[in-house]
C-alpha positions in Angstrom: -8.7 38.3 -16.0 -6.4 40.8 -17.8 -3.7 40.2 -15.3 -4.0 36.5 -15.7 -3.6 36.8 -19.5 -0.6 39.0 -19.1 1.0 36.5 -16.7 0.5 33.6 -19.2 1.9 35.7 -22.0 5.0 36.6 -20.0 5.5 33.0 -19.0 5.3 31.9 -22.6 7.8 34.5 -23.7 10.1 33.4 -21.0 10.2 29.7 -22.1 12.8 30.2 -24.9 15.1 32.1 -22.5 14.8 29.2 -20.0 15.6 26.7 -22.7 18.5 28.8 -23.9 19.9 29.0 -20.4 19.5 25.3 -19.9 21.0 24.5 -23.3 24.1 26.5 -22.6 24.7 24.6 -19.4 24.1 21.3 -21.3 26.5 22.4 -24.0 29.3 23.1 -21.5 28.7 19.7 -19.8 28.7 17.9 -23.2 32.0 19.5 -24.2 33.5 18.5 -20.9 32.3 14.9 -21.5 33.9 14.9 -24.9 37.2 16.4 -23.9 39.3 13.3 -24.5 41.7 13.4 -27.4 39.9 10.6 -29.2 36.8 12.9 -29.5 38.7 15.9 -30.9 37.0 15.7 -34.3 33.5 15.8 -32.8 31.3 18.9 -32.7 28.1 19.1 -30.6 25.1 21.4 -30.7 22.2 21.6 -28.3 18.6 22.7 -28.9 16.0 22.2 -26.2 18.0 19.4 -24.6 18.6 17.5 -27.8 22.2 17.1 -28.7 23.4 16.7 -32.3 26.8 15.2 -32.8 28.7 15.8 -36.0 32.3 15.5 -37.2 34.6 12.6 -37.6 36.4 9.9 -35.6 38.8 7.2 -36.6 37.0 4.2 -35.1 33.3 3.1 -34.7 34.1 2.5 -31.0 34.7 6.2 -30.6 31.4 7.1 -32.2 29.6 4.7 -30.0 31.4 5.8 -26.9 30.7 9.5 -27.6 27.0 8.7 -27.9 27.1 6.9 -24.6 28.9 9.6 -22.8 26.5 12.4 -24.0 23.5 10.3 -23.1 24.7 10.4 -19.5 25.0 14.2 -19.3 22.4 15.8 -17.1 19.8 17.7 -19.1 20.2 15.8 -22.3 16.9 14.5 -23.5 18.0 12.9 -26.8 21.1 12.4 -29.0 21.3 12.6 -32.8 24.5 10.8 -33.7 25.7 12.0 -37.2 29.3 11.4 -36.5 31.2 9.9 -39.5 34.0 7.4 -39.3 36.9 8.5 -41.3 40.2 6.8 -42.3 41.6 4.8 -45.2 39.1 2.6 -47.1 39.6 -1.1 -46.9 38.1 -3.4 -49.6 35.0 -5.1 -48.2 36.2 -8.7 -48.7 39.6 -7.9 -47.2 38.0 -6.3 -44.2 35.5 -9.1 -43.8 38.3 -11.7 -43.7 40.2 -9.6 -41.2 37.3 -9.2 -38.8 36.4 -12.9 -38.9 40.0 -13.8 -38.1 40.2 -11.3 -35.3 37.0 -12.5 -33.7 38.2 -16.1 -33.8 41.7 -15.7 -32.6 41.2 -12.8 -30.1 38.5 -14.9 -28.3 40.2 -18.3 -28.5 41.2 -18.1 -24.8 37.5 -18.0 -23.7 37.2 -21.8 -24.2 33.9 -21.2 -26.1 35.2 -21.0 -29.6 33.4 -24.2 -30.8 30.1 -22.8 -29.3 30.1 -19.5 -31.1 28.9 -19.2 -34.6 29.2 -15.5 -35.2 29.1 -14.3 -38.8 30.4 -11.1 -40.4 29.3 -9.5 -43.6 30.8 -6.2 -44.9 29.2 -3.9 -47.5 30.6 -0.5 -48.2 32.5 -0.6 -45.0 29.5 -1.4 -42.8 30.0 -4.6 -40.8 26.9 -6.6 -40.0 27.4 -9.2 -37.2 25.0 -12.1 -37.1 24.8 -15.7 -36.1 24.9 -17.0 -32.5 27.0 -16.3 -29.5 27.4 -18.7 -26.5 26.7 -15.8 -24.1 26.5 -12.0 -23.7 30.2 -11.7 -23.0 31.1 -13.4 -26.3 28.6 -11.3 -28.2 29.7 -7.9 -26.7 33.4 -8.7 -27.1 32.9 -9.6 -30.8 31.1 -6.2 -31.2 34.0 -4.5 -29.4 36.6 -6.2 -31.7 34.8 -5.0 -34.8 34.2 -1.5 -33.4 37.9 -1.0 -32.7 39.0 -2.2 -36.2 40.2 0.6 -38.5 38.4 0.5 -41.9 34.9 -0.3 -40.4 32.6 2.6 -41.2 29.6 1.5 -39.2 28.4 -1.5 -37.3 25.1 -3.4 -37.1 24.8 -5.9 -34.3 22.3 -8.8 -35.1 24.0 -11.4 -33.0 21.6 -13.8 -31.2 22.7 -14.7 -27.7 21.8 -18.3 -26.8 19.7 -18.6 -23.7 21.3 -19.5 -20.4 20.5 -23.2 -19.6 22.4 -25.8 -17.5 20.8 -28.5 -19.7 22.0 -26.8 -22.9 25.5 -26.5 -21.4 25.5 -30.2 -20.6 24.5 -31.0 -24.2 27.1 -28.6 -25.6 29.9 -30.4 -23.7 28.6 -33.9 -24.6 28.1 -33.0 -28.3 31.6 -31.6 -28.3 33.1 -34.8 -26.9 31.0 -37.0 -29.2 32.0 -35.0 -32.4 35.6 -34.3 -31.7 36.5 -37.7 -30.2 35.4 -39.3 -33.5 38.7 -40.1 -35.4 37.4 -38.7 -38.7 36.6 -35.3 -37.1 39.3 -34.6 -34.4 41.5 -32.8 -37.0 39.1 -29.8 -36.6 40.4 -29.1 -33.2 43.8 -28.0 -34.6 42.9 -24.6 -36.0 40.5 -22.5 -33.9 39.4 -20.7 -37.0 38.0 -23.9 -38.5 36.2 -25.8 -35.8 32.8 -27.5 -36.1 30.6 -25.0 -34.4 28.0 -26.4 -32.0 25.0 -24.2 -31.2 22.4 -25.4 -28.7 19.1 -23.8 -27.9 16.6 -25.6 -25.6 18.0 -29.0 -26.5 18.0 -28.4 -30.3 21.5 -28.6 -31.8 22.7 -26.9 -35.0 26.2 -27.6 -36.5 28.0 -24.9 -38.4 31.3 -24.6 -40.1 33.1 -26.2 -43.0 34.4 -29.8 -43.4 36.4 -31.4 -46.1 34.0 -34.1 -47.2 30.4 -35.2 -47.2 31.3 -38.2 -45.1 32.7 -35.9 -42.4 29.5 -33.8 -42.4 27.4 -37.0 -42.1 29.5 -38.3 -39.3 29.3 -35.1 -37.3 25.5 -35.2 -37.5 25.3 -38.8 -36.5 27.6 -38.2 -33.5 25.6 -35.2 -32.3 22.4 -37.3 -32.5 23.9 -39.9 -30.0 23.9 -37.5 -27.1 21.1 -38.1 -24.6 18.6 -35.2 -24.3 19.1 -33.8 -27.8 15.7 -33.2 -29.4 16.9 -32.5 -32.9 20.1 -31.9 -34.9 20.3 -29.5 -37.8 23.4 -30.2 -39.9 24.3 -26.9 -41.6 28.0 -27.9 -42.1 29.3 -26.9 -45.5 31.5 -29.2 -47.6 34.5 -27.6 -49.1 35.6 -28.1 -52.7 32.1 -29.2 -53.9 32.1 -32.2 -51.6 34.8 -34.1 -53.5 36.3 -36.8 -51.3 40.0 -36.5 -50.6 42.4 -39.5 -50.6 42.3 -41.3 -47.3 39.1 -39.7 -46.1 
């Protein structure tokens, strides 16, 4: 019995040494994983397999990427990411407008601009992405654009990805044609930053964006309702300038 107790006591005393040895190996592997120049401002400490990251980087993308790399290191059980994003401060409104423009124009070649209704709100440098994305590629690329923009201090991704559905795709295309072929509305094809956004989920259509007049808003809703298979149309289009009609509209 005495020998058994001594064995248990010796094993318990040896545990910290085992952890220490393991932590040193993990520390070396983590430092190797973060050896790229973009991670030079990051420090890492390891305790019982838990890695704490501190220091600064110049982009949110580098903070995210460092976290991902460390998570893949053998022996890492968890990661505390306390990295701060440094750099010049950009006024929230200016940064918000810059991000919206970048998301729109950088993704215009996808051919899905009218089907994305991604929103951006910036507060104290923290960018929150919301709204709807046509698919996971559009959503992840919007996140990447924001994460690689200087001035963004942190990123919250609340984008909802619309479900994959052949029927919804058919409805998107037909609503697109119905809306944009209408003479009063085809002007919104000119600038990709100002389209009428068409979001479809299980046959339910929602229209987003801004139009010049109330009559244009009404016309878009009516046209969307003409498409076969549409269960409902929610017209969330906003009318610019308080809805005052412009000459010739």
